[in-house]
BAROTOR-661531 format. One record per residue: residue number from 1; residue in one letter; x, y, z of N, C-alpha, C in turn. Coordinates in Angstrom, 3 decimals. Example, Ala and Ser with C-alpha at 12.3 -4.5 7.8 and 13.67 -1.06 7.14 Angstrom:
2
resi,resn,n.x,n.y,n.z,ca.x,ca.y,ca.z,c.x,c.y,c.z
1,a,13.190,-5.690,7.800,12.300,-4.500,7.800,13.200,-3.300,7.800;
2,s,12.850,-2.250,7.080,13.670,-1.060,7.140,12.900,0.030,7.870;
end
This chain:
264
resi,resn,n.x,n.y,n.z,ca.x,ca.y,ca.z,c.x,c.y,c.z
1,m,-1.289,-55.371,72.400,-0.067,-54.935,73.069,-0.018,-55.506,74.488;
2,i,1.194,-55.825,74.935,1.336,-56.422,76.242,2.509,-55.822,76.992;
3,i,2.409,-55.830,78.305,3.527,-55.418,79.165,4.115,-56.684,79.762;
4,i,5.430,-56.847,79.678,6.072,-58.081,80.095,7.239,-57.773,81.026;
5,y,7.473,-58.686,81.943,8.620,-58.577,82.823,9.737,-59.487,82.318;
6,p,10.998,-59.140,82.580,12.092,-60.039,82.222,11.874,-61.403,82.851;
7,i,12.356,-62.441,82.164,12.094,-63.806,82.611,12.663,-64.083,83.991;
8,c,13.691,-63.344,84.405,14.276,-63.577,85.719,13.250,-63.365,86.824;
9,e,12.225,-62.581,86.579,11.234,-62.333,87.616,10.343,-63.540,87.834;
10,f,10.325,-64.485,86.870,9.491,-65.658,87.033,10.227,-66.781,87.761;
11,i,11.547,-66.748,87.740,12.324,-67.849,88.277,12.017,-68.130,89.748;
12,p,11.881,-67.123,90.631,11.676,-67.425,92.045,10.374,-68.135,92.363;
13,i,9.453,-68.257,91.440,8.188,-68.866,91.814,8.333,-70.349,92.121;
14,y,9.444,-70.952,91.771,9.635,-72.353,92.072,10.136,-72.567,93.507;
15,h,10.427,-71.501,94.224,10.950,-71.637,95.571,9.881,-71.267,96.582;
16,k,9.541,-72.200,97.455,8.417,-72.016,98.364,8.593,-70.818,99.277;
17,e,9.840,-70.542,99.682,10.027,-69.431,100.603,9.618,-68.109,99.977;
18,h,9.815,-67.972,98.664,9.405,-66.749,97.979,7.892,-66.632,97.962;
19,i,7.223,-67.735,97.703,5.764,-67.717,97.664,5.195,-67.391,99.031;
20,t,5.801,-67.960,100.083,5.317,-67.708,101.433,5.438,-66.240,101.788;
21,i,6.515,-65.616,101.352,6.706,-64.197,101.611,5.659,-63.380,100.866;
22,l,5.375,-63.800,99.624,4.443,-63.034,98.812,3.018,-63.124,99.334;
23,n,2.653,-64.274,99.859,1.275,-64.443,100.293,1.203,-65.607,101.270;
24,r,0.531,-65.413,102.410,0.418,-66.479,103.391,-0.380,-67.660,102.855;
25,n,-1.274,-67.377,101.937,-2.073,-68.450,101.350,-1.235,-69.155,100.305;
26,y,-0.226,-69.881,100.772,0.785,-70.445,99.894,0.219,-71.418,98.875;
27,s,-0.553,-72.409,99.323,-0.924,-73.504,98.441,-1.721,-73.029,97.244;
28,a,-2.703,-72.155,97.449,-3.539,-71.688,96.342,-2.716,-70.872,95.347;
29,n,-1.883,-69.966,95.862,-1.109,-69.120,94.978,0.007,-69.884,94.287;
30,y,0.568,-70.871,94.948,1.599,-71.684,94.312,1.026,-72.443,93.126;
31,r,-0.190,-72.971,93.282,-0.840,-73.658,92.166,-1.098,-72.683,91.021;
32,r,-1.543,-71.461,91.365,-1.808,-70.476,90.333,-0.536,-70.115,89.571;
33,l,0.563,-69.946,90.295,1.811,-69.570,89.658,2.365,-70.701,88.799;
34,q,2.195,-71.960,89.275,2.593,-73.091,88.457,1.793,-73.109,87.163;
35,y,0.488,-72.827,87.287,-0.356,-72.765,86.097,0.127,-71.668,85.161;
36,g,0.517,-70.535,85.739,1.006,-69.441,84.925,2.227,-69.837,84.121;
37,m,3.137,-70.602,84.741,4.338,-71.000,84.030,4.031,-71.940,82.874;
38,l,2.878,-72.635,82.932,2.502,-73.508,81.836,2.193,-72.730,80.566;
39,a,1.995,-71.404,80.705,1.776,-70.584,79.521,3.002,-70.605,78.617;
40,f,4.184,-70.861,79.204,5.398,-71.001,78.403,5.480,-72.447,77.923;
41,r,5.018,-72.694,76.713,5.002,-74.056,76.193,6.204,-74.363,75.315;
42,s,7.012,-73.359,75.042,8.208,-73.569,74.232,9.191,-72.447,74.528;
43,i,10.422,-72.641,74.069,11.424,-71.603,74.228,11.004,-70.344,73.491;
44,w,10.204,-70.493,72.422,9.754,-69.334,71.662,8.801,-68.474,72.477;
45,d,8.033,-69.103,73.369,7.160,-68.326,74.257,7.988,-67.467,75.202;
46,v,9.064,-68.044,75.717,9.950,-67.292,76.598,10.587,-66.130,75.840;
47,l,11.058,-66.395,74.632,11.680,-65.337,73.830,10.681,-64.246,73.472;
48,l,9.406,-64.621,73.294,8.369,-63.618,73.031,8.271,-62.637,74.181;
49,f,8.284,-63.148,75.400,8.194,-62.282,76.575,9.423,-61.398,76.697;
50,l,10.576,-61.944,76.390,11.795,-61.143,76.465,11.767,-60.023,75.426;
51,r,11.306,-60.336,74.233,11.238,-59.311,73.192,10.222,-58.238,73.560;
52,a,9.098,-58.651,74.153,8.078,-57.677,74.543,8.616,-56.713,75.590;
53,s,9.439,-57.217,76.495,10.054,-56.355,77.494,10.951,-55.328,76.824;
54,s,11.713,-55.762,75.824,12.578,-54.848,75.084,11.746,-53.819,74.314;
55,t,10.617,-54.249,73.763,9.730,-53.344,73.034,9.211,-52.239,73.942;
56,d,8.816,-52.599,75.149,8.319,-51.592,76.091,9.401,-50.578,76.439;
57,q,10.639,-51.050,76.551,11.738,-50.129,76.818,11.944,-49.176,75.640;
58,n,11.856,-49.707,74.428,11.985,-48.847,73.244,10.872,-47.812,73.196;
59,l,9.662,-48.243,73.505,8.528,-47.319,73.488,8.733,-46.204,74.503;
60,n,9.180,-46.548,75.679,9.429,-45.521,76.698,10.489,-44.530,76.232;
61,a,11.501,-45.023,75.549,12.547,-44.128,75.030,11.980,-43.198,73.963;
62,f,11.144,-43.732,73.081,10.527,-42.891,72.040,9.613,-41.842,72.660;
63,r,8.866,-42.245,73.688,7.912,-41.321,74.310,8.615,-40.210,75.077;
64,s,9.850,-40.439,75.464,10.582,-39.411,76.202,10.965,-38.224,75.321;
65,r,10.903,-38.405,73.987,11.326,-37.327,73.092,10.333,-37.017,71.980;
66,l,9.210,-37.770,71.933,8.231,-37.558,70.870,6.824,-37.510,71.443;
67,p,5.889,-36.822,70.770,4.483,-36.936,71.153,4.045,-38.395,71.084;
68,v,3.067,-38.760,71.894,2.728,-40.169,72.060,2.337,-40.826,70.744;
69,e,1.586,-40.129,69.886,1.182,-40.724,68.608,2.397,-41.039,67.753;
70,q,3.348,-40.117,67.694,4.553,-40.326,66.891,5.425,-41.429,67.483;
71,a,5.431,-41.537,68.802,6.216,-42.589,69.455,5.702,-43.970,69.056;
72,f,4.384,-44.148,69.073,3.820,-45.433,68.670,4.040,-45.682,67.181;
73,d,3.911,-44.643,66.364,4.172,-44.807,64.933,5.603,-45.283,64.694;
74,l,6.557,-44.656,65.364,7.956,-45.039,65.202,8.193,-46.469,65.671;
75,l,7.511,-46.855,66.736,7.650,-48.218,67.253,7.223,-49.235,66.199;
76,y,6.079,-49.006,65.569,5.595,-49.931,64.542,6.462,-49.888,63.286;
77,e,6.899,-48.699,62.900,7.657,-48.561,61.659,9.038,-49.202,61.747;
78,t,9.620,-49.255,62.933,10.965,-49.800,63.088,10.973,-51.259,63.520;
79,a,9.808,-51.817,63.808,9.735,-53.206,64.277,9.799,-54.178,63.110;
80,t,10.339,-55.351,63.371,10.360,-56.404,62.366,8.937,-56.741,61.935;
81,e,8.691,-56.691,60.631,7.369,-56.950,60.054,6.308,-56.046,60.682;
82,n,6.742,-54.861,61.154,5.815,-53.883,61.757,4.983,-54.503,62.875;
83,d,5.593,-55.412,63.619,4.894,-56.156,64.674,5.739,-56.091,65.951;
84,p,5.718,-54.944,66.648,6.663,-54.752,67.762,6.503,-55.744,68.902;
85,w,5.289,-56.236,69.167,5.087,-57.198,70.253,5.012,-58.641,69.758;
86,s,5.407,-58.862,68.510,5.446,-60.219,67.921,4.111,-60.942,68.079;
87,v,3.038,-60.211,67.902,1.712,-60.796,68.051,1.446,-61.837,66.971;
88,q,2.002,-61.616,65.777,1.679,-62.483,64.649,2.730,-63.555,64.390;
89,t,3.700,-63.695,65.284,4.727,-64.699,65.064,4.125,-66.101,65.066;
90,t,4.645,-66.963,64.215,4.173,-68.350,64.167,5.023,-69.259,65.041;
91,r,6.119,-68.723,65.572,6.973,-69.549,66.426,6.385,-69.698,67.819;
92,s,5.916,-68.592,68.387,5.256,-68.644,69.691,3.753,-68.559,69.480;
93,r,3.010,-69.434,70.144,1.557,-69.465,70.004,0.862,-68.819,71.201;
94,y,1.651,-68.144,72.078,1.055,-67.592,73.289,-0.059,-66.604,72.966;
95,q,0.232,-65.594,72.128,-0.771,-64.587,71.821,-1.960,-65.195,71.084;
96,e,-1.693,-66.137,70.207,-2.781,-66.807,69.486,-3.706,-67.523,70.471;
97,r,-3.124,-68.234,71.433,-3.935,-68.929,72.445,-4.700,-67.929,73.297;
98,k,-4.035,-66.853,73.675,-4.677,-65.843,74.513,-5.871,-65.228,73.805;
99,y,-5.699,-64.799,72.565,-6.797,-64.157,71.849,-7.935,-65.132,71.595;
100,a,-7.615,-66.389,71.331,-8.672,-67.393,71.163,-9.462,-67.538,72.455;
101,d,-8.772,-67.524,73.591,-9.456,-67.627,74.881,-10.345,-66.409,75.130;
102,l,-9.852,-65.211,74.791,-10.658,-63.997,74.976,-11.970,-64.094,74.204;
103,l,-11.900,-64.537,72.964,-13.108,-64.624,72.148,-14.077,-65.674,72.691;
104,k,-13.546,-66.743,73.271,-14.408,-67.765,73.858,-15.142,-67.253,75.095;
105,m,-14.590,-66.233,75.754,-15.211,-65.685,76.955,-16.431,-64.821,76.651;
106,l,-16.559,-64.383,75.402,-17.682,-63.532,75.030,-18.978,-64.331,74.983;
107,p,-20.093,-63.723,75.362,-21.393,-64.398,75.199,-21.590,-64.817,73.754;
108,k,-22.106,-66.016,73.560,-22.274,-66.552,72.218,-23.501,-65.938,71.559;
109,r,-23.260,-65.012,70.671,-24.313,-64.369,69.903,-23.693,-63.778,68.641;
110,k,-24.527,-63.385,67.711,-24.029,-62.718,66.513,-24.110,-61.221,66.753;
111,y,-22.975,-60.563,66.793,-22.922,-59.133,67.051,-23.083,-58.369,65.734;
112,q,-23.729,-57.226,65.830,-23.954,-56.408,64.640,-22.818,-55.416,64.408;
113,n,-22.501,-54.640,65.420,-21.464,-53.613,65.305,-20.500,-53.739,66.480;
114,a,-19.241,-54.044,66.183,-18.233,-54.240,67.218,-17.163,-53.157,67.126;
115,l,-16.572,-52.861,68.263,-15.535,-51.841,68.373,-14.325,-52.434,69.074;
116,d,-13.149,-52.328,68.452,-11.895,-52.791,69.050,-11.013,-51.581,69.306;
117,i,-10.898,-51.185,70.571,-10.130,-50.008,70.958,-8.698,-50.427,71.302;
118,g,-7.732,-49.864,70.582,-6.342,-50.287,70.751,-6.068,-51.527,69.918;
119,c,-6.497,-51.495,68.671,-6.487,-52.690,67.828,-5.106,-53.081,67.323;
120,g,-4.133,-52.156,67.366,-2.814,-52.475,66.832,-2.900,-52.851,65.366;
121,t,-2.239,-53.942,64.991,-2.254,-54.385,63.599,-3.403,-55.336,63.302;
122,g,-4.347,-55.459,64.236,-5.603,-56.124,63.935,-5.658,-57.620,64.131;
123,f,-4.748,-58.179,64.904,-4.747,-59.629,65.089,-6.011,-60.075,65.831;
124,l,-6.348,-59.408,66.921,-7.580,-59.737,67.648,-8.800,-59.255,66.862;
125,t,-8.682,-58.118,66.204,-9.783,-57.579,65.406,-10.241,-58.585,64.356;
126,e,-9.292,-59.293,63.788,-9.604,-60.305,62.777,-10.496,-61.395,63.367;
127,g,-10.232,-61.790,64.609,-11.074,-62.783,65.259,-12.463,-62.243,65.558;
128,i,-12.524,-60.982,65.983,-13.815,-60.351,66.256,-14.658,-60.300,64.989;
129,a,-14.004,-60.110,63.849,-14.707,-59.997,62.570,-15.479,-61.267,62.218;
130,q,-15.086,-62.381,62.803,-15.800,-63.629,62.556,-17.066,-63.750,63.402;
131,m,-17.224,-62.820,64.359,-18.378,-62.860,65.255,-19.333,-61.698,65.040;
132,a,-18.950,-60.732,64.210,-19.736,-59.507,64.073,-19.936,-59.150,62.608;
133,e,-21.060,-58.493,62.336,-21.346,-58.049,60.974,-20.376,-56.958,60.532;
134,k,-20.090,-56.017,61.429,-19.163,-54.935,61.141,-18.259,-54.704,62.344;
135,v,-16.997,-54.361,62.094,-16.036,-54.112,63.173,-15.254,-52.843,62.852;
136,l,-15.178,-51.963,63.828,-14.344,-50.765,63.731,-13.143,-50.933,64.642;
137,g,-11.947,-50.887,64.058,-10.722,-50.958,64.833,-10.105,-49.577,64.978;
138,i,-9.783,-49.214,66.209,-9.208,-47.892,66.489,-7.870,-48.067,67.202;
139,d,-6.884,-47.300,66.774,-5.593,-47.327,67.443,-4.977,-45.934,67.386;
140,i,-4.126,-45.639,68.360,-3.468,-44.338,68.412,-2.446,-44.181,67.302;
141,s,-1.977,-45.313,66.759,-0.922,-45.289,65.746,-1.498,-45.395,64.341;
142,v,-1.259,-44.374,63.521,-1.652,-44.429,62.115,-0.905,-45.557,61.412;
143,s,0.356,-45.740,61.770,1.147,-46.806,61.168,0.528,-48.171,61.442;
144,a,0.082,-48.404,62.655,-0.504,-49.695,63.014,-1.754,-49.981,62.201;
145,i,-2.674,-49.004,62.136,-3.924,-49.270,61.423,-3.711,-49.322,59.910;
146,t,-2.680,-48.625,59.405,-2.358,-48.718,57.985,-1.930,-50.133,57.633;
147,h,-1.070,-50.714,58.464,-0.634,-52.087,58.229,-1.783,-53.074,58.457;
148,a,-2.632,-52.797,59.425,-3.792,-53.664,59.661,-4.716,-53.668,58.450;
149,a,-4.990,-52.495,57.906,-5.881,-52.383,56.762,-5.313,-53.115,55.549;
150,a,-4.001,-53.021,55.346,-3.373,-53.700,54.214,-3.390,-55.215,54.399;
151,r,-3.078,-55.659,55.606,-3.001,-57.095,55.868,-4.369,-57.767,55.798;
152,l,-5.412,-57.032,56.197,-6.752,-57.618,56.291,-7.708,-57.029,55.256;
153,a,-7.163,-56.600,54.124,-7.983,-55.970,53.084,-9.044,-56.916,52.538;
154,h,-8.827,-58.218,52.684,-9.788,-59.191,52.163,-11.030,-59.319,53.038;
155,h,-11.015,-58.689,54.233,-12.194,-58.702,55.104,-13.040,-57.467,54.799;
156,s,-14.191,-57.679,54.229,-15.031,-56.548,53.822,-15.775,-55.903,54.982;
157,n,-15.801,-56.554,56.134,-16.559,-56.015,57.276,-15.686,-55.288,58.285;
158,l,-14.435,-54.971,57.907,-13.519,-54.280,58.807,-13.337,-52.825,58.383;
159,e,-13.288,-51.950,59.373,-13.074,-50.517,59.162,-12.040,-50.039,60.173;
160,w,-11.247,-49.046,59.805,-10.148,-48.605,60.654,-10.169,-47.096,60.826;
161,s,-9.740,-46.648,62.007,-9.671,-45.211,62.249,-8.620,-44.939,63.322;
162,q,-7.933,-43.806,63.188,-6.973,-43.402,64.204,-7.707,-42.709,65.341;
163,g,-7.380,-43.088,66.570,-8.032,-42.483,67.721,-7.343,-42.881,69.004;
164,n,-7.605,-42.122,70.051,-7.004,-42.327,71.365,-8.094,-42.744,72.344;
165,v,-7.801,-43.691,73.220,-8.805,-44.160,74.174,-9.301,-43.040,75.084;
166,t,-8.505,-41.985,75.223,-8.946,-40.844,76.038,-9.733,-39.816,75.238;
167,d,-9.832,-40.028,73.922,-10.568,-39.090,73.068,-11.178,-39.889,71.918;
168,l,-12.395,-40.360,72.126,-13.059,-41.225,71.158,-14.092,-40.465,70.329;
169,d,-13.927,-39.156,70.218,-14.883,-38.362,69.453,-14.892,-38.732,67.984;
170,v,-13.804,-39.362,67.509,-13.743,-39.786,66.117,-14.884,-40.732,65.783;
171,i,-15.435,-41.399,66.785,-16.516,-42.367,66.556,-17.835,-41.673,66.261;
172,g,-17.967,-40.433,66.722,-19.208,-39.699,66.505,-20.339,-40.256,67.346;
173,d,-21.526,-40.359,66.740,-22.693,-40.820,67.492,-22.998,-42.296,67.252;
174,r,-22.044,-43.041,66.706,-22.244,-44.468,66.472,-22.309,-45.222,67.790;
175,t,-23.053,-46.317,67.806,-23.122,-47.174,68.978,-22.817,-48.614,68.565;
176,f,-22.492,-49.435,69.570,-22.012,-50.793,69.306,-22.651,-51.769,70.286;
177,d,-22.808,-53.007,69.845,-23.296,-54.035,70.767,-22.155,-54.886,71.316;
178,l,-20.918,-54.571,70.895,-19.725,-55.208,71.453,-18.569,-54.233,71.403;
179,a,-17.871,-54.091,72.522,-16.636,-53.303,72.576,-15.554,-54.140,73.246;
180,v,-14.348,-54.072,72.713,-13.208,-54.816,73.258,-12.073,-53.832,73.517;
181,i,-11.537,-53.879,74.737,-10.358,-53.078,75.081,-9.345,-54.032,75.709;
182,a,-8.393,-54.485,74.919,-7.435,-55.485,75.385,-6.026,-54.906,75.396;
183,d,-5.400,-54.902,76.567,-3.991,-54.503,76.707,-3.740,-53.115,76.138;
184,t,-4.550,-52.156,76.551,-4.493,-50.818,75.957,-4.357,-49.715,76.995;
185,i,-5.232,-49.705,77.995,-5.347,-48.544,78.882,-4.081,-48.319,79.698;
186,y,-3.354,-49.380,80.049,-2.160,-49.155,80.875,-0.998,-48.565,80.087;
187,y,-1.205,-48.286,78.799,-0.190,-47.574,78.032,-0.401,-46.071,78.032;
188,l,-1.378,-45.586,78.775,-1.554,-44.142,78.907,-0.371,-43.533,79.656;
189,d,-0.187,-42.230,79.487,0.874,-41.544,80.213,0.656,-41.680,81.715;
190,r,1.720,-41.988,82.431,1.664,-42.104,83.877,1.902,-40.747,84.523;
191,p,1.363,-40.483,85.719,0.439,-41.375,86.432,-0.965,-41.324,85.842;
192,i,-1.673,-42.437,85.938,-3.043,-42.529,85.434,-3.982,-42.347,86.630;
193,s,-4.747,-41.282,86.620,-5.615,-40.958,87.764,-6.930,-41.712,87.683;
194,d,-7.583,-41.863,88.821,-8.915,-42.461,88.843,-9.910,-41.617,88.060;
195,t,-9.702,-40.309,88.051,-10.568,-39.426,87.266,-10.495,-39.767,85.785;
196,t,-9.279,-39.989,85.288,-9.103,-40.370,83.885,-9.754,-41.717,83.608;
197,l,-9.563,-42.675,84.496,-10.144,-44.002,84.304,-11.670,-43.944,84.326;
198,d,-12.229,-43.149,85.216,-13.692,-42.999,85.266,-14.215,-42.343,83.997;
199,m,-13.484,-41.369,83.483,-13.882,-40.713,82.236,-13.909,-41.703,81.084;
200,i,-12.880,-42.554,81.013,-12.813,-43.546,79.944,-13.956,-44.547,80.065;
201,s,-14.198,-45.043,81.272,-15.265,-46.034,81.450,-16.626,-45.455,81.104;
202,d,-16.882,-44.209,81.495,-18.159,-43.568,81.173,-18.317,-43.384,79.669;
203,k,-17.239,-42.977,78.994,-17.302,-42.761,77.551,-17.540,-44.076,76.820;
204,v,-16.810,-45.116,77.202,-16.988,-46.411,76.546,-18.412,-46.923,76.763;
205,a,-18.920,-46.775,77.986,-20.289,-47.212,78.270,-21.295,-46.473,77.399;
206,s,-21.039,-45.186,77.138,-21.964,-44.396,76.319,-21.982,-44.866,74.863;
207,l,-20.923,-45.560,74.429,-20.858,-46.071,73.064,-21.568,-47.404,72.893;
208,l,-21.909,-48.032,74.012,-22.575,-49.334,73.955,-24.080,-49.167,73.865;
209,e,-24.703,-50.025,73.059,-26.150,-50.097,73.060,-26.615,-50.791,74.341;
210,r,-27.866,-50.622,74.694,-28.409,-51.321,75.858,-28.313,-52.832,75.626;
211,g,-27.786,-53.517,76.618,-27.547,-54.944,76.464,-26.244,-55.270,75.774;
212,g,-25.486,-54.234,75.378,-24.204,-54.448,74.718,-23.151,-54.998,75.666;
213,i,-22.143,-55.656,75.100,-21.104,-56.342,75.868,-19.774,-55.599,75.754;
214,l,-19.079,-55.503,76.871,-17.720,-54.969,76.904,-16.780,-56.031,77.442;
215,l,-15.718,-56.315,76.703,-14.642,-57.184,77.185,-13.444,-56.304,77.484;
216,l,-12.987,-56.354,78.730,-11.835,-55.569,79.184,-10.748,-56.532,79.636;
217,a,-9.563,-56.433,79.040,-8.460,-57.335,79.383,-7.187,-56.540,79.617;
218,n,-6.465,-56.902,80.672,-5.194,-56.258,80.998,-4.265,-57.273,81.652;
219,h,-2.979,-56.969,81.603,-2.009,-57.927,82.134,-2.157,-58.073,83.641;
220,y,-1.833,-59.267,84.152,-2.112,-59.572,85.554,-1.181,-60.686,86.019;
221,f,-0.650,-60.506,87.238,0.147,-61.546,87.869,-0.478,-61.906,89.214;
222,f,-0.240,-63.132,89.656,-0.822,-63.598,90.907,0.034,-63.254,92.121;
223,f,0.846,-62.225,92.009,1.594,-61.733,93.163,1.688,-60.220,93.045;
224,p,1.904,-59.523,94.149,1.830,-58.053,94.141,2.897,-57.415,93.261;
225,n,2.490,-56.462,92.443,3.409,-55.625,91.687,2.631,-54.418,91.194;
226,a,3.350,-53.374,90.820,2.719,-52.089,90.505,1.770,-52.184,89.323;
227,d,2.156,-52.920,88.276,1.324,-52.972,87.083,0.047,-53.779,87.305;
228,t,0.121,-54.811,88.134,-1.093,-55.556,88.461,-2.032,-54.694,89.293;
229,r,-1.474,-53.875,90.175,-2.324,-52.957,90.936,-3.000,-51.958,90.002;
230,l,-2.282,-51.520,88.960,-2.895,-50.621,87.985,-4.017,-51.341,87.236;
231,t,-3.786,-52.583,86.854,-4.845,-53.363,86.199,-6.092,-53.415,87.071;
232,n,-5.923,-53.672,88.360,-7.076,-53.728,89.257,-7.786,-52.379,89.326;
233,r,-7.024,-51.287,89.312,-7.643,-49.955,89.322,-8.436,-49.717,88.046;
234,i,-7.905,-50.163,86.921,-8.616,-50.004,85.652,-9.943,-50.755,85.692;
235,h,-9.901,-51.995,86.108,-11.118,-52.810,86.137,-12.110,-52.273,87.174;
236,n,-11.601,-51.783,88.272,-12.495,-51.222,89.301,-13.207,-49.969,88.793;
237,a,-12.532,-49.190,87.946,-13.168,-47.996,87.395,-14.385,-48.377,86.561;
238,f,-14.269,-49.430,85.777,-15.412,-49.874,84.978,-16.503,-50.468,85.866;
239,k,-16.099,-51.070,86.969,-17.101,-51.589,87.908,-17.878,-50.455,88.574;
240,r,-17.240,-49.293,88.703,-17.925,-48.144,89.307,-18.927,-47.496,88.356;
241,c,-18.820,-47.787,87.070,-19.704,-47.157,86.089,-21.133,-47.656,86.294;
242,n,-22.055,-46.737,86.539,-23.421,-47.112,86.905,-24.171,-47.859,85.816;
243,s,-23.813,-47.612,84.566,-24.557,-48.236,83.473,-23.975,-49.576,83.035;
244,l,-22.891,-50.025,83.682,-22.281,-51.307,83.351,-22.453,-52.303,84.487;
245,e,-22.773,-53.525,84.142,-22.913,-54.592,85.129,-21.871,-55.668,84.847;
246,l,-21.075,-55.991,85.861,-20.076,-57.050,85.706,-20.783,-58.398,85.640;
247,k,-20.547,-59.134,84.558,-21.179,-60.438,84.385,-20.243,-61.586,84.757;
248,r,-18.981,-61.469,84.349,-18.007,-62.519,84.654,-16.623,-61.892,84.746;
249,e,-15.762,-62.576,85.509,-14.370,-62.133,85.610,-13.478,-63.357,85.599;
250,y,-12.374,-63.262,84.846,-11.449,-64.373,84.692,-10.030,-63.903,85.009;
251,r,-9.273,-64.777,85.648,-7.845,-64.550,85.854,-7.099,-65.708,85.238;
252,r,-6.297,-65.396,84.257,-5.537,-66.397,83.529,-4.049,-66.109,83.674;
253,a,-3.248,-66.953,83.048,-1.800,-66.767,83.112,-1.423,-65.445,82.458;
254,f,-1.122,-64.468,83.293,-0.599,-63.171,82.892,-1.644,-62.197,82.349;
255,y,-2.929,-62.466,82.522,-3.926,-61.459,82.162,-5.228,-61.673,82.928;
256,k,-5.958,-60.574,83.061,-7.240,-60.543,83.762,-8.288,-60.033,82.789;
257,v,-9.477,-60.638,82.823,-10.560,-60.284,81.910,-11.831,-60.031,82.691;
258,s,-12.503,-58.919,82.386,-13.816,-58.620,82.938,-14.807,-58.489,81.778;
259,i,-15.950,-59.133,81.914,-17.016,-59.045,80.936,-18.160,-58.244,81.536;
260,f,-18.512,-57.131,80.891,-19.577,-56.259,81.356,-20.732,-56.266,80.359;
261,e,-21.928,-55.961,80.872,-23.094,-55.762,80.017,-23.726,-54.431,80.362;
262,k,-24.087,-53.665,79.359,-24.749,-52.397,79.617,-26.181,-52.656,80.037;
263,a,-26.609,-51.944,81.047,-27.953,-52.152,81.593,-28.997,-51.983,80.498;
264,p,-29.957,-52.916,80.401,-30.991,-52.823,79.372,-31.965,-51.689,79.626;
end
């Protein structure tokens, strides 16, 4: 899942005066923003972002009148091909490129037990399954994991369960040597407190085996905005977790990735 801004918000990056206002360090940030625009490799990439913005608006409308689980279920059930963020579209390759990049950022090893929190319909989970003996995908939406299970039934090493990132008791006492949380935490009910973020980071860390890897990814822009500030707060909460050590951090076009390792 992704949070997207209308395309009009990207247009001013071509004007130097806007960049200068946003940040005095013009040259570095201008290069970064130009790089970000390269993520749009076709008109279909642009349309993907526009549709994602509309999806977020629909989700907010559903959440205003339904419990959060039912809101996400309705979002998936009413979306074309049950894919509200067009993650599986073949016209735009943005999400495919992004998920391939995320998997390349992971330490190269064979994982035994992996956990994908906020798995949606399992597009990224499918990639994780090629790196791990067993993968558990968890999502707040029963509809999402039902469609994921049907679509990926040919993968014998995939397992699915309904669960919320703020309540992972469904996992029980299982532990994992890889956990992935991509584009998930910023969909919690606002406002999201530091206390909640610390609770989530501590719980996720407790699910990791010693030496286990956590990949955390959230949307990110190279200029100030509220959602990017929230992304930084999310990542900082995991950095505060005493049992997690930050190994690498990446900033790419429209997303930020932190790779953590649990202390041995």
